[in-house]
C-alpha positions as CSV (number, residue, x, y, z in Angstrom):
1,M,135.4,123.8,88.2
2,E,131.6,123.8,88.6
3,T,130.1,120.3,88.7
4,Y,126.7,119.2,87.6
5,L,124.2,116.3,88.1
6,I,121.8,114.7,85.7
7,G,118.3,113.5,86.6
8,I,116.6,111.1,84.2
9,D,112.8,110.5,84.3
10,V,111.2,107.9,82.1
11,G,107.4,108.3,82.0
12,T,104.8,106.4,80.0
13,G,105.2,108.4,76.8
14,S,108.7,109.9,76.9
15,A,112.2,109.9,78.5
16,R,113.3,113.3,79.9
17,A,116.7,114.4,81.3
18,G,117.7,117.5,83.2
19,V,121.0,119.0,84.1
20,F,121.2,120.5,87.6
21,D,123.8,122.3,89.6
22,R,124.5,121.3,93.3
23,S,121.9,123.8,94.6
24,G,119.1,122.2,92.6
25,K,118.9,124.8,89.8
26,L,117.7,123.4,86.5
27,C,120.3,124.4,83.8
28,G,118.8,122.6,80.8
29,S,116.4,119.8,79.9
30,A,115.3,117.7,76.9
31,K,112.9,114.9,76.2
32,H,112.5,112.1,73.6
33,D,109.2,110.3,72.9
34,I,108.6,106.6,73.4
35,D,106.1,104.4,71.5
36,L,103.3,102.7,73.4
37,F,101.7,99.6,71.9
38,R,98.1,99.0,73.1
39,D,95.7,96.0,72.7
40,E,92.6,97.4,74.4
41,R,90.6,94.2,73.9
42,R,93.1,92.1,75.9
43,A,94.0,94.9,78.4
44,R,97.6,94.8,77.2
45,V,100.1,97.7,77.0
46,E,103.7,97.1,75.9
47,Q,106.9,98.9,75.1
48,S,110.4,98.2,73.8
49,S,113.3,98.5,76.4
50,A,115.8,99.1,73.5
51,Q,113.7,102.1,72.4
52,I,113.4,103.4,75.9
53,W,117.2,103.2,76.4
54,D,117.7,105.0,73.1
55,A,115.3,107.7,74.2
56,V,117.2,108.1,77.4
57,C,120.4,108.6,75.5
58,H,118.9,111.2,73.2
59,A,117.4,113.1,76.2
60,V,120.7,113.1,78.1
61,R,122.7,114.4,75.1
62,G,120.0,117.0,74.4
63,A,119.9,118.2,78.0
64,V,123.7,118.6,78.2
65,A,123.7,120.5,74.9
66,R,120.9,122.9,76.1
67,A,122.6,123.4,79.4
68,G,125.7,124.5,77.5
69,I,128.0,122.7,80.0
70,D,131.1,120.6,79.5
71,P,130.1,116.9,79.7
72,E,133.3,116.3,81.7
73,S,131.8,118.4,84.5
74,V,128.9,115.9,85.1
75,T,129.7,113.9,88.3
76,G,126.5,111.8,88.9
77,I,123.4,110.4,87.3
78,G,120.1,109.5,89.0
79,V,117.2,107.7,87.3
80,D,113.5,107.2,87.9
81,A,110.9,105.4,85.7
82,T,107.4,104.0,85.7
83,C,107.0,100.7,87.5
84,S,106.9,98.6,84.3
85,L,108.2,95.1,84.0
86,V,111.2,94.5,81.7
87,V,111.8,90.9,80.6
88,Q,115.4,91.0,79.7
89,G,117.1,88.4,77.5
90,A,113.9,86.5,76.6
91,P,113.7,84.8,73.1
92,A,110.5,86.6,72.3
93,G,108.4,89.6,73.4
94,V,105.8,89.7,76.1
95,G,102.8,89.3,73.8
96,D,102.8,89.2,70.1
97,A,105.5,86.8,68.9
98,G,105.8,88.9,65.7
99,H,107.2,91.7,67.8
100,P,110.0,90.3,70.0
101,E,111.3,93.8,70.6
102,R,108.3,94.5,72.8
103,D,109.8,93.2,76.0
104,V,108.2,95.6,78.5
105,I,104.8,95.0,80.2
106,V,103.8,98.6,81.0
107,W,102.6,99.5,84.5
108,M,99.0,100.2,83.3
109,D,98.7,96.7,81.6
110,H,95.9,94.7,83.3
111,R,96.4,91.3,81.6
112,A,97.2,89.8,85.0
113,L,93.9,90.6,86.6
114,E,92.9,86.9,87.1
115,Q,96.4,86.1,88.6
116,A,96.1,89.0,91.0
117,Q,92.7,87.8,92.1
118,R,94.1,84.3,92.8
119,I,97.0,85.8,94.7
120,N,94.7,87.9,96.8
121,A,92.5,84.8,97.6
122,G,95.6,83.2,99.2
123,A,95.7,86.1,101.7
124,H,99.5,85.7,102.4
125,A,101.0,87.8,105.1
126,V,103.1,89.8,102.7
127,L,100.0,91.3,101.2
128,S,99.5,93.3,104.4
129,Y,102.4,95.5,103.1
130,V,100.5,96.3,99.9
131,G,97.3,97.5,101.6
132,G,96.0,94.0,101.9
133,V,95.2,93.6,98.2
134,I,97.8,93.2,95.4
135,S,97.2,95.1,92.2
136,P,97.5,93.6,88.6
137,E,99.7,96.6,88.0
138,M,102.3,95.1,90.3
139,E,105.0,92.7,89.2
140,T,104.3,89.3,90.8
141,P,100.9,88.9,89.1
142,K,102.5,89.8,85.8
143,L,105.3,87.3,86.3
144,L,102.7,84.6,87.1
145,W,100.9,85.5,83.9
146,L,104.1,85.1,81.9
147,K,104.8,81.8,83.4
148,E,101.3,80.5,82.7
149,H,100.7,82.0,79.2
150,L,104.2,82.4,77.8
151,P,106.4,79.8,79.5
152,E,109.1,79.9,76.9
153,V,109.5,83.6,77.5
154,Y,109.4,83.2,81.3
155,D,111.9,80.4,81.3
156,G,114.2,82.0,78.8
157,A,114.5,85.4,80.5
158,A,117.9,86.2,81.9
159,Q,116.5,88.9,84.3
160,F,113.2,90.4,85.3
161,F,113.7,94.1,86.0
162,D,111.6,97.0,87.2
163,L,112.2,99.6,84.5
164,T,114.3,101.8,86.8
165,D,116.6,98.9,87.7
166,F,116.8,98.0,84.0
167,L,118.0,101.5,83.2
168,T,120.7,101.5,85.9
169,W,121.8,98.1,84.7
170,K,122.1,99.5,81.2
171,A,124.2,102.3,82.6
172,T,126.5,100.3,84.8
173,G,126.1,96.5,84.2
174,S,125.2,96.2,88.0
175,L,122.4,93.8,88.9
176,Q,121.8,95.7,92.2
177,R,118.1,96.6,92.7
178,S,116.7,99.7,94.4
179,S,114.8,99.0,97.6
180,C,112.1,101.5,96.2
181,T,111.2,99.4,93.2
182,V,111.3,95.9,94.7
183,T,109.6,96.9,97.9
184,C,106.8,98.8,96.3
185,K,106.0,96.6,93.4
186,W,107.6,93.2,94.0
187,T,106.8,92.4,97.7
188,Y,110.4,92.6,98.9
189,L,110.3,93.2,102.7
190,A,112.8,96.1,103.0
191,H,112.4,96.4,106.8
192,E,113.6,92.8,107.1
193,G,116.0,92.9,104.2
194,R,114.6,89.8,102.5
195,W,112.2,88.2,100.0
196,D,109.6,85.9,101.5
197,A,110.2,82.6,99.8
198,D,107.0,81.1,101.1
199,Y,104.9,83.7,99.3
200,F,106.5,82.9,96.0
201,R,106.0,79.2,96.5
202,R,102.4,79.6,97.4
203,I,101.5,81.8,94.4
204,G,103.2,79.5,91.9
205,L,106.5,81.3,91.5
206,G,108.5,78.9,93.7
207,D,111.2,78.6,91.0
208,L,112.3,82.1,91.6
209,A,112.9,81.3,95.3
210,E,114.7,78.1,94.3
211,E,117.0,80.2,92.2
212,G,117.8,82.3,95.2
213,F,115.9,85.2,93.6
214,A,118.8,85.6,91.1
215,R,116.5,86.9,88.3
216,I,114.6,89.5,90.4
217,G,117.4,90.8,92.7
218,Q,119.8,89.2,95.1
219,E,121.4,92.5,96.2
220,V,119.0,95.3,97.2
221,V,120.3,98.8,98.0
222,W,118.8,102.0,99.2
223,P,117.9,104.8,96.7
224,G,120.9,107.0,96.1
225,T,123.5,104.3,96.6
226,A,126.4,104.5,94.2
227,L,126.0,101.4,92.1
228,N,129.0,99.1,91.5
229,G,131.3,100.2,88.7
230,G,129.8,103.6,87.9
231,L,128.9,104.5,84.4
232,S,130.3,101.8,82.0
233,P,132.4,102.7,79.0
234,E,129.7,101.5,76.6
235,A,127.0,103.6,78.3
236,A,129.3,106.6,78.6
237,Q,129.9,106.5,74.9
238,Q,126.1,106.4,74.2
239,L,125.4,109.2,76.7
240,Q,128.5,111.1,75.7
241,L,129.6,111.4,79.3
242,R,132.7,110.4,81.3
243,P,133.0,106.7,82.1
244,G,133.1,105.8,85.8
245,I,130.9,108.7,87.1
246,A,128.5,107.8,89.9
247,V,125.1,106.2,88.9
248,A,122.6,106.1,91.8
249,A,120.2,103.4,92.7
250,G,116.9,104.9,91.4
251,L,113.3,105.4,92.3
252,I,109.9,104.9,90.8
253,D,108.9,108.1,88.9
254,A,106.2,109.2,91.4
255,H,108.5,108.6,94.3
256,A,111.2,110.8,92.7
257,G,108.5,113.5,92.6
258,G,108.0,113.0,96.3
259,V,111.7,113.2,97.0
260,G,111.9,116.4,95.0
261,T,109.0,118.1,96.9
262,V,108.1,116.9,100.4
263,A,111.1,118.4,102.3
264,A,111.0,121.7,100.4
265,R,110.4,123.6,103.6
266,G,113.8,122.5,104.8
267,G,113.3,120.0,107.5
268,A,112.9,116.2,107.9
269,E,109.7,116.8,109.9
270,D,108.2,118.4,106.8
271,A,108.4,115.2,104.9
272,A,105.9,113.6,107.4
273,A,103.5,116.6,107.4
274,C,103.4,117.0,103.6
275,M,101.7,114.6,101.1
276,A,103.3,114.3,97.7
277,Y,100.7,114.3,94.9
278,V,102.3,113.5,91.6
279,F,99.8,114.2,88.8
280,G,100.7,112.5,85.5
281,T,99.0,109.9,83.3
282,S,98.0,108.4,86.6
283,S,98.4,110.0,90.0
284,C,100.3,108.9,93.1
285,T,100.0,110.1,96.7
286,M,102.9,109.5,99.1
287,T,102.8,110.0,102.8
288,S,105.8,109.4,105.1
289,N,105.6,108.3,108.7
290,A,108.0,107.4,111.5
291,E,106.1,104.2,112.2
292,A,104.5,101.6,110.0
293,V,100.8,102.4,109.5
294,F,98.6,99.8,107.7
295,V,95.8,101.4,105.7
296,P,93.4,99.1,103.8
297,G,93.4,99.7,100.1
298,V,96.5,102.0,100.3
299,W,99.8,100.4,99.3
300,G,102.5,100.0,101.9
301,P,103.7,100.6,104.5
302,Y,107.0,100.4,102.7
303,Y,110.2,101.0,104.7
304,N,112.7,103.5,103.2
305,A,111.1,103.5,99.8
306,M,111.1,107.3,99.5
307,A,111.9,109.6,102.5
308,P,115.0,108.0,104.2
309,G,114.4,106.0,107.4
310,M,110.6,106.5,107.1
311,W,107.6,104.3,106.2
312,L,105.7,105.2,103.0
313,N,102.0,104.8,102.4
314,E,101.3,105.1,98.7
315,G,97.9,105.7,97.2
316,G,96.8,107.1,93.9
317,Q,94.4,107.0,91.0
318,S,94.9,104.6,88.1
319,A,93.9,107.4,85.7
320,A,94.4,111.1,86.3
321,G,95.7,112.9,83.3
322,A,94.6,109.9,81.2
323,A,91.1,110.1,82.7
324,I,90.8,113.8,81.8
325,D,92.0,113.1,78.3
326,H,89.5,110.3,77.8
327,L,86.7,112.3,79.4
328,L,87.2,115.0,76.9
329,T,87.0,112.6,73.9
330,L,83.4,111.9,74.9
331,H,82.2,115.4,74.2
332,P,81.0,116.5,70.6
333,A,82.8,119.8,70.8
334,T,86.3,118.3,71.4
335,P,87.4,118.2,67.7
336,Q,86.5,121.9,67.3
337,A,88.2,122.8,70.6
338,R,91.4,120.9,69.6
339,Q,91.7,122.9,66.4
340,L,91.2,126.2,68.4
341,A,93.8,125.1,70.9
342,A,96.3,124.1,68.2
343,A,95.9,127.4,66.5
344,E,97.1,129.0,69.8
345,G,99.9,126.5,70.2
346,M,98.3,124.8,73.2
347,E,97.3,121.4,74.3
348,L,93.5,121.0,74.7
349,P,93.5,120.7,78.6
350,Q,95.7,123.8,79.0
351,W,93.4,125.7,76.5
352,L,90.3,124.7,78.4
353,A,91.9,125.7,81.7
354,A,92.7,129.1,80.3
355,R,89.2,129.5,79.0
356,A,87.8,128.5,82.4
357,L,90.0,131.1,84.2
358,A,88.9,133.8,81.7
359,S,85.3,133.1,82.7
360,V,85.7,133.8,86.4
361,A,87.2,136.5,88.6
362,Q,89.2,134.0,90.7
363,P,90.3,130.4,90.1
364,A,88.2,129.1,93.0
365,Q,85.0,130.3,91.3
366,A,85.6,127.9,88.3
367,V,83.8,125.1,90.2
368,W,80.5,126.9,89.5
369,L,81.1,126.3,85.8
370,A,80.7,122.5,86.3
371,G,77.0,123.0,87.2
372,Q,75.2,119.7,87.7
373,I,77.9,117.6,86.0
374,N,79.5,115.1,88.4
375,V,82.2,112.6,87.5
376,V,83.7,109.5,89.1
377,P,86.8,109.2,86.8
378,E,87.5,105.5,87.3
379,F,88.0,104.5,83.7
380,L,90.8,102.2,84.7
381,G,89.5,101.1,88.1
382,N,90.1,102.4,91.6
383,R,93.7,102.0,92.8
384,S,93.0,103.3,96.3
385,P,91.4,103.3,98.8
386,L,89.0,100.7,97.3
387,A,91.6,98.6,95.5
388,D,89.1,97.8,92.9
389,P,90.6,97.4,89.4
390,Q,87.2,96.5,88.0
391,A,85.6,99.8,89.0
392,R,84.5,102.0,86.1
393,A,83.7,105.6,85.5
394,V,80.4,107.4,86.2
395,L,79.0,110.6,84.5
396,L,76.0,112.3,85.9
397,G,74.2,115.5,84.9
398,L,74.8,115.5,81.2
399,G,72.5,117.3,78.9
400,M,72.4,117.7,75.1
401,E,74.7,120.7,75.0
402,H,77.4,120.5,72.4
403,D,79.1,123.9,72.6
404,I,82.6,124.8,73.9
405,D,81.2,126.1,77.2
406,S,79.7,122.7,78.0
407,L,83.1,121.1,77.2
408,V,84.7,123.5,79.7
409,A,82.1,122.5,82.3
410,L,82.9,118.8,81.7
411,Y,86.6,119.6,82.0
412,V,86.2,121.4,85.3
413,A,84.0,118.7,86.7
414,G,86.7,116.1,85.8
415,L,89.4,118.1,87.6
416,C,87.1,118.4,90.7
417,S,86.5,114.7,90.6
418,L,90.3,114.0,90.8
419,G,90.3,116.2,93.9
420,Y,87.5,114.2,95.5
421,G,89.3,111.0,94.8
422,L,92.4,112.5,96.5
423,R,90.3,113.6,99.4
424,Q,88.9,110.0,99.7
425,I,92.5,108.7,100.0
426,I,93.4,111.4,102.6
427,E,90.4,110.5,104.7
428,A,91.1,106.7,104.5
429,Q,94.6,107.4,105.8
430,A,93.4,109.8,108.5
431,A,91.1,107.1,109.8
432,C,94.1,105.0,110.5
433,G,96.2,107.7,112.1
434,V,98.0,109.2,109.1
435,R,97.4,112.9,109.0
436,I,98.9,115.6,106.8
437,A,99.0,119.4,106.9
438,S,99.6,120.2,103.2
439,I,99.9,118.7,99.7
440,S,102.8,119.3,97.4
441,V,101.8,118.8,93.8
442,S,104.0,118.0,90.8
443,G,103.8,116.8,87.3
444,G,101.9,118.0,84.2
445,A,98.5,119.7,84.8
446,G,98.9,119.5,88.6
447,T,100.9,122.6,88.6
448,H,98.4,124.8,86.7
449,P,96.8,127.6,88.8
450,L,93.3,126.3,88.1
451,T,94.2,122.7,89.1
452,R,96.0,123.7,92.3
453,Q,93.1,125.8,93.5
454,L,90.5,123.2,92.7
455,L,92.6,120.5,94.5
456,A,92.9,122.8,97.5
457,D,89.1,123.5,97.6
458,A,88.2,119.8,96.9
459,T,90.4,118.5,99.7
460,G,90.2,121.3,102.2
461,L,94.1,121.4,102.4
462,P,96.7,123.9,101.2
463,V,98.4,122.9,97.9
464,E,102.0,123.9,97.3
465,I,104.3,123.9,94.4
466,T,108.1,123.9,94.5
467,A,110.5,126.4,92.8
468,C,111.9,123.8,90.4
469,P,109.7,123.4,87.3
470,E,110.7,119.8,87.1
471,P,110.5,118.3,90.6
472,V,110.5,114.7,89.4
473,L,113.8,115.3,87.5
474,L,115.0,117.1,90.6
475,G,114.3,114.1,92.8
476,S,116.5,111.9,90.5
477,A,119.2,114.6,90.5
478,M,119.1,114.5,94.3
479,L,119.9,110.8,94.1
480,A,122.8,111.6,91.8
481,A,124.0,114.2,94.3
482,V,124.2,111.6,97.1
483,A,125.9,108.9,94.9
484,A,128.5,111.5,93.7
485,G,129.2,112.7,97.2
486,T,127.9,116.2,96.5
487,H,125.6,115.9,99.5
488,A,126.3,113.6,102.4
489,D,122.9,111.9,102.4
490,L,119.4,112.1,100.8
491,Q,118.0,114.0,103.8
492,T,120.5,116.8,103.2
493,A,119.9,116.8,99.5
494,M,116.1,116.9,99.8
495,A,116.2,119.9,102.2
496,S,118.9,121.9,100.4
497,M,118.0,121.4,96.7
498,S,114.2,122.2,96.9
499,S,112.1,125.2,98.1
500,V,108.4,126.2,98.1
501,A,107.4,128.7,95.4
502,G,103.7,129.0,95.8
503,R,100.8,128.0,98.0
504,N,97.0,127.8,97.3
505,A,94.8,127.8,100.4
506,P,91.3,126.4,100.5
507,T,88.7,129.1,99.8
508,G,86.0,127.9,102.3
509,E,82.6,129.6,102.7
510,A,80.1,129.1,99.8
511,I,82.7,127.5,97.6
512,G,83.7,125.1,100.3
513,R,80.0,124.1,100.9
514,L,79.6,123.5,97.1
515,H,82.7,121.2,97.1
516,E,81.4,119.4,100.1
517,A,78.0,118.7,98.4
518,R,79.8,117.6,95.2
519,Y,82.1,115.3,97.3
520,Q,79.1,113.6,98.9
521,A,77.6,113.1,95.4
522,F,80.9,111.6,94.3
523,L,80.8,109.1,97.1
524,K,77.2,108.2,96.5
525,S,77.8,107.8,92.7
526,Q,80.8,105.6,93.3
527,Q,78.9,103.3,95.7
528,L,75.9,103.1,93.4
529,A,78.2,102.1,90.5
530,R,79.6,99.3,92.5
531,E,76.2,98.1,93.6
532,V,74.9,98.1,90.0
533,R,78.0,96.2,88.8
534,D,77.7,93.6,91.4
535,S,73.9,93.1,90.7
536,L,74.5,92.7,87.0
537,A,77.7,90.5,87.3
538,P,76.0,87.1,87.8
539,L,73.5,87.8,85.0
540,L,76.2,88.8,82.6
541,A,78.3,85.8,83.6
542,A,75.4,83.4,83.0
543,Q,74.8,84.9,79.6
544,S,78.4,85.2,78.4
545,A,77.5,85.1,74.7
546,P,74.2,87.0,73.9
547,A,71.9,85.2,71.6
548,T,71.9,86.4,68.0
549,A,68.6,87.8,66.8
550,S,67.0,85.9,63.9
551,H,65.8,87.7,60.8
């Protein structure tokens, strides 16, 4: 009997599931939306873990139905998710006491900015493994915020999970954590197989150390490990699958995209030469090395967090797809364009990309449409290589145009700017000895022909896509293949279940020169924005409440 594997991916706005055969072919997929609760004023973003699990169940059942397979033929499940913090078993939610169901602090939540700054001021040695500066998007600053602002929630929590580990716990009842999640977002030292108790004591979370780290993970296993017990009877009933099938220790969503793409050429050496660029609401860059390389402002090095037996350097942009979406809201023609896009059954970015391609003979020529518009898209700060969560966006070259063509120009300029941010990360890593030969892109708009070519020209490196249309789901299915014994190890699964389907080379010549000039403008604008902010900061701090004008 043919057997199948299920990959589950929980992103910021939805849960998705895909059914794959052992060769990596996608047989059917489905998704189910998840609510996001925002409090922009207080930089808070929350979700409900119960709703997320319910969405996962809907997606899995839908994927199996669309694949048209016998649920009895599924032998393994792999899971990836955003690096959000789940506070399990607490008496109230993580913010508004009127909404106790909101027990997830979403990855993009920046409420712990002050806690992150205090932790960084302590300059503990473990911070060298997060690029020297911890981000408020990571979990220990968020735990410290909970302890200081919601002590009853912190004290009452039974477990603190990364979302991936919460989902595998829901599926199996196992408290085992993935080395990917706790190493990349919780400061676990995977290369030494331990938590650093001194770090937790110094930052104000010594109680977790005194508990033996029982609430954040006493047993840490490699991604793809079959978790104790397999799929529980209760979860099997909810997912409508067989109890006892293998459930793999999971990955962060971007890392699943890396697993699903970087070895697509078929060899372990390709994983080191290829950078994974996962383009979603935010973006992540992942580069694997045989040795630990420390790059200021780039997270890691993390041991065995993605490619087996290798060290991972993880960069990225706090807003990628989200930056483009927000950028477009600033233009007066956007409402009209949304109506036109909807009439053609398209989302606005895809409609704008199609319009841009229709205006030029080749995708590379679309850069000319941007004209004088230059963007630094740091609406949510700079994740890397500057590690500056207080950075903000810059727009240069705007006129008073309000037509659709000027909206297309803004869109193209925004896409180019993401490419320049990617190039900045690549160059920061190269300066420390991390060099790559190609970029494998996955997720959302990253796979569009226009985006791929602009990224290739902006970075000066070839950009590849893999044959599977859902490489993040495929990465999780590879974990399932290892846990179920379909493949002997993750190296084998990565090489045998993925392949390259397309490649965009840099154009060079006049277009290359234009991108070089725009990149230099990007760097200058970014630096000017930091200088202006720093010059205004003491004045704004001194005048925290502007005087009210008298009438």
